[in-house]
C-alpha positions in Angstrom: 133.9 77.9 110.9 134.3 80.5 113.6 133.7 84.1 112.5 136.4 86.5 113.4 135.9 89.5 115.7 136.0 91.9 112.7 133.1 90.0 111.1 131.1 90.1 114.3 131.8 93.8 114.6 130.6 94.4 111.1 127.4 92.5 111.8 126.8 94.6 114.9 127.4 97.8 113.0 125.1 96.7 110.2 122.5 95.9 112.9 122.9 99.4 114.4 122.6 101.1 111.1 119.5 99.1 110.0 117.8 100.0 113.3 117.3 103.6 112.3 115.2 103.1 109.1 113.1 100.5 111.0 112.6 103.1 113.8 111.6 105.7 111.3 109.1 103.3 109.7 107.6 102.5 113.1 107.2 106.1 114.1 105.6 106.9 110.7 103.3 104.0 111.1 102.2 105.1 114.5 101.5 108.8 113.6 100.0 108.1 110.1 96.3 108.7 110.4 95.4 105.9 108.0 96.7 102.4 108.4 98.2 101.0 105.2 96.1 98.5 103.3 98.7 95.7 103.5 98.6 95.9 107.3 94.8 96.4 107.8 94.1 92.6 108.1 96.7 92.2 110.9 95.9 92.5 114.6 96.8 96.0 115.9 98.3 94.5 119.0 100.4 92.0 117.0 101.7 94.9 114.9 102.7 96.9 118.0 104.3 93.9 119.7 106.2 92.9 116.6 107.5 96.3 115.8 108.9 97.0 119.3 110.1 93.4 119.5 112.2 93.9 116.4 113.4 97.3 117.4 114.5 96.2 120.9 116.1 93.0 119.6 118.1 95.0 117.1 119.1 97.6 119.7 120.1 95.0 122.3 122.2 93.0 119.8 124.0 96.1 118.6 125.6 96.9 122.0 128.5 95.1 123.6 127.3 95.6 127.1 123.9 95.0 128.9 123.7 98.5 130.4 123.2 100.4 127.1 120.8 97.7 125.9 118.7 98.1 129.0 118.6 101.9 128.4 117.6 101.4 124.8 114.7 99.2 125.8 113.5 101.7 128.3 113.9 104.4 125.6 111.7 102.4 123.3 109.0 102.0 125.9 109.0 105.7 126.5 108.9 106.4 122.8 106.0 104.1 122.4 104.1 105.9 125.2 104.9 109.3 123.6 103.7 108.1 120.2 100.4 106.9 121.7 99.9 110.4 123.2 100.7 112.0 119.8 98.2 109.7 118.1 95.5 111.6 119.9 96.5 114.8 118.0 96.7 113.2 114.5 93.3 111.7 114.3 94.0 108.2 115.8 92.9 106.8 119.1 95.3 106.6 122.0 95.3 103.2 123.6 96.8 102.0 126.9 96.7 98.5 125.5 98.8 99.5 122.4 101.4 100.9 124.8 101.2 97.6 126.8 101.9 95.7 123.6 104.7 98.0 122.8 106.3 97.5 126.2 105.8 93.7 126.1 107.4 93.6 122.6 110.3 95.8 123.7 111.1 93.8 126.9 110.8 90.5 125.1 112.9 91.6 122.1 115.5 93.1 124.3 115.8 89.9 126.4 116.0 87.7 123.3 118.5 90.0 121.6 120.8 89.9 124.7 120.4 86.1 125.0 121.5 85.7 121.5 124.5 88.0 121.9 125.6 86.3 125.2 125.2 82.9 123.6 127.3 83.8 120.6 130.0 85.3 122.8 130.1 82.3 125.1 129.8 79.7 122.3 132.6 81.3 120.3 134.7 82.1 123.3 134.7 85.8 122.9 134.8 87.8 126.2 
């Protein structure tokens, strides 16, 4: 069964709407002085990579064109760097390696998000 354009549009809108609560959670998690107990056993770098991977994949998939998706990924990388600087003022350690994990996650997520969108568009014949 081939989904219609309105269904794909609704999926893209839902993705764009759900991006914002996830972004708020990531920002809160980066500036919160104490790491939540349920995340304490997970690697810090894996958390950074995973958070920015999900954000970038969602952002890239919510745009019709590559240009805005690229800008969103760059924005997420800048946001991650800014939050690392802010961490120094809220009692957490700033880390270049955390920002590197953020950037790697954002680039990888953005690429995979776009690959999925392009595949779906080509496979279903939508241009």
